[in-house]
PyMOL Python script that loads the backbone (N, CA, C, O; Angstrom):
from pymol import cmd

cmd.read_pdbstr("""\
ATOM      1  N   MET A   1      43.797 -35.696  20.980  1.00  0.00           N
ATOM      2  CA  MET A   1      42.417 -35.581  21.368  1.00  0.00           C
ATOM      3  C   MET A   1      41.786 -34.436  20.567  1.00  0.00           C
ATOM      4  O   MET A   1      42.305 -33.319  20.559  1.00  0.00           O
ATOM      5  N   ALA A   2      40.686 -34.715  19.906  1.00  0.00           N
ATOM      6  CA  ALA A   2      40.029 -33.726  19.061  1.00  0.00           C
ATOM      7  C   ALA A   2      39.040 -32.880  19.852  1.00  0.00           C
ATOM      8  O   ALA A   2      38.477 -33.319  20.855  1.00  0.00           O
ATOM      9  N   MET A   3      38.847 -31.664  19.377  1.00  0.00           N
ATOM     10  CA  MET A   3      37.829 -30.798  19.964  1.00  0.00           C
ATOM     11  C   MET A   3      36.476 -31.161  19.362  1.00  0.00           C
ATOM     12  O   MET A   3      36.389 -31.564  18.202  1.00  0.00           O
ATOM     13  N   GLN A   4      35.428 -31.015  20.157  1.00  0.00           N
ATOM     14  CA  GLN A   4      34.073 -31.286  19.696  1.00  0.00           C
ATOM     15  C   GLN A   4      33.249 -30.015  19.872  1.00  0.00           C
ATOM     16  O   GLN A   4      33.117 -29.503  20.984  1.00  0.00           O
ATOM     17  N   ILE A   5      32.699 -29.512  18.777  1.00  0.00           N
ATOM     18  CA  ILE A   5      31.823 -28.342  18.838  1.00  0.00           C
ATOM     19  C   ILE A   5      30.467 -28.793  19.360  1.00  0.00           C
ATOM     20  O   ILE A   5      29.903 -29.770  18.868  1.00  0.00           O
ATOM     21  N   VAL A   6      29.944 -28.086  20.352  1.00  0.00           N
ATOM     22  CA  VAL A   6      28.657 -28.429  20.953  1.00  0.00           C
ATOM     23  C   VAL A   6      27.624 -27.412  20.487  1.00  0.00           C
ATOM     24  O   VAL A   6      27.836 -26.205  20.600  1.00  0.00           O
ATOM     25  N   HIS A   7      26.510 -27.904  19.965  1.00  0.00           N
ATOM     26  CA  HIS A   7      25.424 -27.034  19.508  1.00  0.00           C
ATOM     27  C   HIS A   7      24.099 -27.693  19.843  1.00  0.00           C
ATOM     28  O   HIS A   7      23.930 -28.893  19.628  1.00  0.00           O
ATOM     29  N   THR A   8      23.173 -26.932  20.358  1.00  0.00           N
ATOM     30  CA  THR A   8      21.831 -27.436  20.615  1.00  0.00           C
ATOM     31  C   THR A   8      20.813 -26.489  19.996  1.00  0.00           C
ATOM     32  O   THR A   8      20.934 -25.274  20.158  1.00  0.00           O
ATOM     33  N   PRO A   9      19.823 -27.007  19.297  1.00  0.00           N
ATOM     34  CA  PRO A   9      18.779 -26.149  18.747  1.00  0.00           C
ATOM     35  C   PRO A   9      17.831 -25.615  19.830  1.00  0.00           C
ATOM     36  O   PRO A   9      16.975 -24.777  19.546  1.00  0.00           O
ATOM     37  N   GLN A  10      17.985 -26.099  21.069  1.00  0.00           N
ATOM     38  CA  GLN A  10      17.137 -25.636  22.172  1.00  0.00           C
ATOM     39  C   GLN A  10      17.578 -24.275  22.702  1.00  0.00           C
ATOM     40  O   GLN A  10      16.848 -23.641  23.465  1.00  0.00           O
ATOM     41  N   ALA A  11      18.757 -23.825  22.308  1.00  0.00           N
ATOM     42  CA  ALA A  11      19.258 -22.510  22.719  1.00  0.00           C
ATOM     43  C   ALA A  11      19.125 -21.548  21.542  1.00  0.00           C
ATOM     44  O   ALA A  11      19.084 -21.985  20.392  1.00  0.00           O
ATOM     45  N   PRO A  12      19.057 -20.255  21.811  1.00  0.00           N
ATOM     46  CA  PRO A  12      19.014 -19.295  20.703  1.00  0.00           C
ATOM     47  C   PRO A  12      20.247 -19.440  19.817  1.00  0.00           C
ATOM     48  O   PRO A  12      21.337 -19.742  20.303  1.00  0.00           O
ATOM     49  N   ALA A  13      20.071 -19.227  18.537  1.00  0.00           N
ATOM     50  CA  ALA A  13      21.187 -19.327  17.592  1.00  0.00           C
ATOM     51  C   ALA A  13      22.215 -18.244  17.900  1.00  0.00           C
ATOM     52  O   ALA A  13      21.843 -17.117  18.226  1.00  0.00           O
ATOM     53  N   PRO A  14      23.503 -18.569  17.800  1.00  0.00           N
ATOM     54  CA  PRO A  14      24.534 -17.555  18.027  1.00  0.00           C
ATOM     55  C   PRO A  14      24.393 -16.421  17.011  1.00  0.00           C
ATOM     56  O   PRO A  14      24.110 -16.672  15.839  1.00  0.00           O
ATOM     57  N   ILE A  15      24.586 -15.194  17.446  1.00  0.00           N
ATOM     58  CA  ILE A  15      24.510 -14.057  16.532  1.00  0.00           C
ATOM     59  C   ILE A  15      25.901 -13.557  16.159  1.00  0.00           C
ATOM     60  O   ILE A  15      26.041 -12.566  15.442  1.00  0.00           O
ATOM     61  N   GLY A  16      26.909 -14.235  16.640  1.00  0.00           N
ATOM     62  CA  GLY A  16      28.287 -13.883  16.338  1.00  0.00           C
ATOM     63  C   GLY A  16      29.048 -15.114  15.881  1.00  0.00           C
ATOM     64  O   GLY A  16      28.486 -16.207  15.810  1.00  0.00           O
ATOM     65  N   PRO A  17      30.325 -14.941  15.571  1.00  0.00           N
ATOM     66  CA  PRO A  17      31.144 -16.052  15.071  1.00  0.00           C
ATOM     67  C   PRO A  17      31.713 -16.911  16.205  1.00  0.00           C
ATOM     68  O   PRO A  17      32.929 -16.984  16.381  1.00  0.00           O
ATOM     69  N   TYR A  18      30.837 -17.553  16.966  1.00  0.00           N
ATOM     70  CA  TYR A  18      31.296 -18.390  18.069  1.00  0.00           C
ATOM     71  C   TYR A  18      30.397 -19.607  18.204  1.00  0.00           C
ATOM     72  O   TYR A  18      29.277 -19.625  17.694  1.00  0.00           O
ATOM     73  N   SER A  19      30.894 -20.614  18.889  1.00  0.00           N
ATOM     74  CA  SER A  19      30.131 -21.826  19.172  1.00  0.00           C
ATOM     75  C   SER A  19      29.479 -21.683  20.539  1.00  0.00           C
ATOM     76  O   SER A  19      29.947 -20.916  21.380  1.00  0.00           O
ATOM     77  N   GLN A  20      28.399 -22.424  20.759  1.00  0.00           N
ATOM     78  CA  GLN A  20      27.766 -22.406  22.075  1.00  0.00           C
ATOM     79  C   GLN A  20      28.721 -22.976  23.114  1.00  0.00           C
ATOM     80  O   GLN A  20      28.790 -22.483  24.240  1.00  0.00           O
ATOM     81  N   ALA A  21      29.450 -24.007  22.736  1.00  0.00           N
ATOM     82  CA  ALA A  21      30.438 -24.608  23.639  1.00  0.00           C
ATOM     83  C   ALA A  21      31.388 -25.471  22.821  1.00  0.00           C
ATOM     84  O   ALA A  21      31.076 -25.879  21.702  1.00  0.00           O
ATOM     85  N   VAL A  22      32.547 -25.739  23.399  1.00  0.00           N
ATOM     86  CA  VAL A  22      33.530 -26.630  22.786  1.00  0.00           C
ATOM     87  C   VAL A  22      34.003 -27.598  23.855  1.00  0.00           C
ATOM     88  O   VAL A  22      34.383 -27.194  24.953  1.00  0.00           O
ATOM     89  N   ARG A  23      33.975 -28.873  23.522  1.00  0.00           N
ATOM     90  CA  ARG A  23      34.453 -29.894  24.457  1.00  0.00           C
ATOM     91  C   ARG A  23      35.821 -30.376  23.993  1.00  0.00           C
ATOM     92  O   ARG A  23      36.030 -30.662  22.814  1.00  0.00           O
ATOM     93  N   HIS A  24      36.741 -30.458  24.935  1.00  0.00           N
ATOM     94  CA  HIS A  24      38.077 -30.991  24.673  1.00  0.00           C
ATOM     95  C   HIS A  24      38.425 -31.901  25.833  1.00  0.00           C
ATOM     96  O   HIS A  24      38.757 -31.437  26.924  1.00  0.00           O
ATOM     97  N   GLY A  25      38.347 -33.203  25.588  1.00  0.00           N
ATOM     98  CA  GLY A  25      38.569 -34.159  26.672  1.00  0.00           C
ATOM     99  C   GLY A  25      37.472 -34.034  27.709  1.00  0.00           C
ATOM    100  O   GLY A  25      36.286 -34.092  27.383  1.00  0.00           O
ATOM    101  N   ASP A  26      37.869 -33.863  28.960  1.00  0.00           N
ATOM    102  CA  ASP A  26      36.909 -33.742  30.056  1.00  0.00           C
ATOM    103  C   ASP A  26      36.509 -32.297  30.345  1.00  0.00           C
ATOM    104  O   ASP A  26      35.770 -32.035  31.294  1.00  0.00           O
ATOM    105  N   LEU A  27      36.997 -31.353  29.529  1.00  0.00           N
ATOM    106  CA  LEU A  27      36.696 -29.939  29.757  1.00  0.00           C
ATOM    107  C   LEU A  27      35.637 -29.453  28.782  1.00  0.00           C
ATOM    108  O   LEU A  27      35.622 -29.846  27.616  1.00  0.00           O
ATOM    109  N   LEU A  28      34.750 -28.592  29.271  1.00  0.00           N
ATOM    110  CA  LEU A  28      33.729 -27.971  28.433  1.00  0.00           C
ATOM    111  C   LEU A  28      33.896 -26.463  28.541  1.00  0.00           C
ATOM    112  O   LEU A  28      33.740 -25.885  29.617  1.00  0.00           O
ATOM    113  N   TYR A  29      34.214 -25.833  27.418  1.00  0.00           N
ATOM    114  CA  TYR A  29      34.385 -24.383  27.374  1.00  0.00           C
ATOM    115  C   TYR A  29      33.085 -23.783  26.857  1.00  0.00           C
ATOM    116  O   TYR A  29      32.642 -24.104  25.754  1.00  0.00           O
ATOM    117  N   ILE A  30      32.476 -22.914  27.652  1.00  0.00           N
ATOM    118  CA  ILE A  30      31.189 -22.324  27.304  1.00  0.00           C
ATOM    119  C   ILE A  30      31.408 -20.863  26.942  1.00  0.00           C
ATOM    120  O   ILE A  30      32.016 -20.104  27.697  1.00  0.00           O
ATOM    121  N   SER A  31      30.900 -20.483  25.772  1.00  0.00           N
ATOM    122  CA  SER A  31      31.057 -19.097  25.339  1.00  0.00           C
ATOM    123  C   SER A  31      30.030 -18.209  26.032  1.00  0.00           C
ATOM    124  O   SER A  31      29.093 -18.701  26.660  1.00  0.00           O
ATOM    125  N   GLY A  32      30.211 -16.931  25.915  1.00  0.00           N
ATOM    126  CA  GLY A  32      29.331 -15.973  26.583  1.00  0.00           C
ATOM    127  C   GLY A  32      27.895 -16.094  26.125  1.00  0.00           C
ATOM    128  O   GLY A  32      27.538 -15.646  25.036  1.00  0.00           O
ATOM    129  N   GLN A  33      27.101 -16.684  26.937  1.00  0.00           N
ATOM    130  CA  GLN A  33      25.680 -16.831  26.634  1.00  0.00           C
ATOM    131  C   GLN A  33      24.912 -15.764  27.401  1.00  0.00           C
ATOM    132  O   GLN A  33      25.183 -15.507  28.574  1.00  0.00           O
ATOM    133  N   ILE A  34      23.973 -15.161  26.737  1.00  0.00           N
ATOM    134  CA  ILE A  34      23.138 -14.166  27.391  1.00  0.00           C
ATOM    135  C   ILE A  34      21.699 -14.658  27.402  1.00  0.00           C
ATOM    136  O   ILE A  34      21.321 -15.504  26.592  1.00  0.00           O
ATOM    137  N   ALA A  35      20.913 -14.139  28.301  1.00  0.00           N
ATOM    138  CA  ALA A  35      19.526 -14.580  28.446  1.00  0.00           C
ATOM    139  C   ALA A  35      18.652 -13.877  27.417  1.00  0.00           C
ATOM    140  O   ALA A  35      18.246 -12.730  27.608  1.00  0.00           O
ATOM    141  N   LEU A  36      18.367 -14.580  26.318  1.00  0.00           N
ATOM    142  CA  LEU A  36      17.497 -14.047  25.279  1.00  0.00           C
ATOM    143  C   LEU A  36      16.220 -14.856  25.211  1.00  0.00           C
ATOM    144  O   LEU A  36      16.239 -16.079  25.350  1.00  0.00           O
ATOM    145  N   ASP A  37      15.119 -14.174  24.998  1.00  0.00           N
ATOM    146  CA  ASP A  37      13.851 -14.851  24.742  1.00  0.00           C
ATOM    147  C   ASP A  37      13.908 -15.355  23.300  1.00  0.00           C
ATOM    148  O   ASP A  37      14.040 -14.543  22.384  1.00  0.00           O
ATOM    149  N   PRO A  38      13.813 -16.673  23.066  1.00  0.00           N
ATOM    150  CA  PRO A  38      13.952 -17.196  21.705  1.00  0.00           C
ATOM    151  C   PRO A  38      12.870 -16.701  20.740  1.00  0.00           C
ATOM    152  O   PRO A  38      13.108 -16.640  19.534  1.00  0.00           O
ATOM    153  N   GLN A  39      11.694 -16.351  21.247  1.00  0.00           N
ATOM    154  CA  GLN A  39      10.624 -15.873  20.367  1.00  0.00           C
ATOM    155  C   GLN A  39      10.828 -14.414  19.941  1.00  0.00           C
ATOM    156  O   GLN A  39      10.546 -14.054  18.798  1.00  0.00           O
ATOM    157  N   THR A  40      11.314 -13.582  20.860  1.00  0.00           N
ATOM    158  CA  THR A  40      11.415 -12.149  20.562  1.00  0.00           C
ATOM    159  C   THR A  40      12.839 -11.671  20.310  1.00  0.00           C
ATOM    160  O   THR A  40      13.044 -10.629  19.687  1.00  0.00           O
ATOM    161  N   GLY A  41      13.830 -12.430  20.792  1.00  0.00           N
ATOM    162  CA  GLY A  41      15.214 -11.993  20.683  1.00  0.00           C
ATOM    163  C   GLY A  41      15.572 -10.921  21.691  1.00  0.00           C
ATOM    164  O   GLY A  41      16.672 -10.371  21.643  1.00  0.00           O
ATOM    165  N   SER A  42      14.659 -10.613  22.607  1.00  0.00           N
ATOM    166  CA  SER A  42      14.896  -9.584  23.621  1.00  0.00           C
ATOM    167  C   SER A  42      15.605 -10.163  24.836  1.00  0.00           C
ATOM    168  O   SER A  42      15.473 -11.347  25.149  1.00  0.00           O
ATOM    169  N   LEU A  43      16.365  -9.300  25.519  1.00  0.00           N
ATOM    170  CA  LEU A  43      17.010  -9.711  26.762  1.00  0.00           C
ATOM    171  C   LEU A  43      15.957 -10.019  27.818  1.00  0.00           C
ATOM    172  O   LEU A  43      14.917  -9.364  27.886  1.00  0.00           O
ATOM    173  N   VAL A  44      16.241 -11.025  28.640  1.00  0.00           N
ATOM    174  CA  VAL A  44      15.313 -11.451  29.692  1.00  0.00           C
ATOM    175  C   VAL A  44      15.927 -11.134  31.047  1.00  0.00           C
ATOM    176  O   VAL A  44      17.103 -11.418  31.278  1.00  0.00           O
ATOM    177  N   GLY A  45      15.148 -10.556  31.932  1.00  0.00           N
ATOM    178  CA  GLY A  45      15.592 -10.319  33.301  1.00  0.00           C
ATOM    179  C   GLY A  45      16.450  -9.086  33.456  1.00  0.00           C
ATOM    180  O   GLY A  45      16.999  -8.546  32.495  1.00  0.00           O
ATOM    181  N   GLU A  46      16.545  -8.658  34.709  1.00  0.00           N
ATOM    182  CA  GLU A  46      17.344  -7.485  35.047  1.00  0.00           C
ATOM    183  C   GLU A  46      18.520  -7.824  35.944  1.00  0.00           C
ATOM    184  O   GLU A  46      19.307  -6.945  36.294  1.00  0.00           O
ATOM    185  N   ASN A  47      18.649  -9.112  36.327  1.00  0.00           N
ATOM    186  CA  ASN A  47      19.769  -9.522  37.160  1.00  0.00           C
ATOM    187  C   ASN A  47      20.078 -10.993  36.890  1.00  0.00           C
ATOM    188  O   ASN A  47      19.332 -11.667  36.180  1.00  0.00           O
ATOM    189  N   VAL A  48      21.165 -11.481  37.452  1.00  0.00           N
ATOM    190  CA  VAL A  48      21.613 -12.852  37.201  1.00  0.00           C
ATOM    191  C   VAL A  48      20.571 -13.871  37.632  1.00  0.00           C
ATOM    192  O   VAL A  48      20.347 -14.859  36.933  1.00  0.00           O
ATOM    193  N   LYS A  49      19.933 -13.646  38.766  1.00  0.00           N
ATOM    194  CA  LYS A  49      18.933 -14.601  39.251  1.00  0.00           C
ATOM    195  C   LYS A  49      17.793 -14.756  38.248  1.00  0.00           C
ATOM    196  O   LYS A  49      17.343 -15.874  37.997  1.00  0.00           O
ATOM    197  N   GLU A  50      17.325 -13.659  37.676  1.00  0.00           N
ATOM    198  CA  GLU A  50      16.234 -13.719  36.707  1.00  0.00           C
ATOM    199  C   GLU A  50      16.675 -14.327  35.378  1.00  0.00           C
ATOM    200  O   GLU A  50      15.860 -14.901  34.656  1.00  0.00           O
ATOM    201  N   GLU A  51      17.956 -14.203  35.056  1.00  0.00           N
ATOM    202  CA  GLU A  51      18.462 -14.708  33.782  1.00  0.00           C
ATOM    203  C   GLU A  51      18.719 -16.210  33.795  1.00  0.00           C
ATOM    204  O   GLU A  51      18.822 -16.825  32.734  1.00  0.00           O
ATOM    205  N   THR A  52      18.822 -16.804  34.972  1.00  0.00           N
ATOM    206  CA  THR A  52      19.156 -18.235  35.032  1.00  0.00           C
ATOM    207  C   THR A  52      17.958 -19.091  35.344  1.00  0.00           C
ATOM    208  O   THR A  52      18.077 -20.314  35.428  1.00  0.00           O
TER     209      THR A  52
END
""", "prot")
cmd.dss("prot")
cmd.show_as("cartoon", "prot")
cmd.util.cbc("prot")
cmd.orient("prot")
């Protein structure tokens, strides 16, 4: 079973050497995503509720 790299242009571009997610079979591994404003690149929110 091959791994599938998942990428969406609707999310901010990764700034490090990682994929947004990797699918392997029925599992989806999601890398550390942070709440960034795509226009400014600034962090959004001060807590988890505001970031989601």
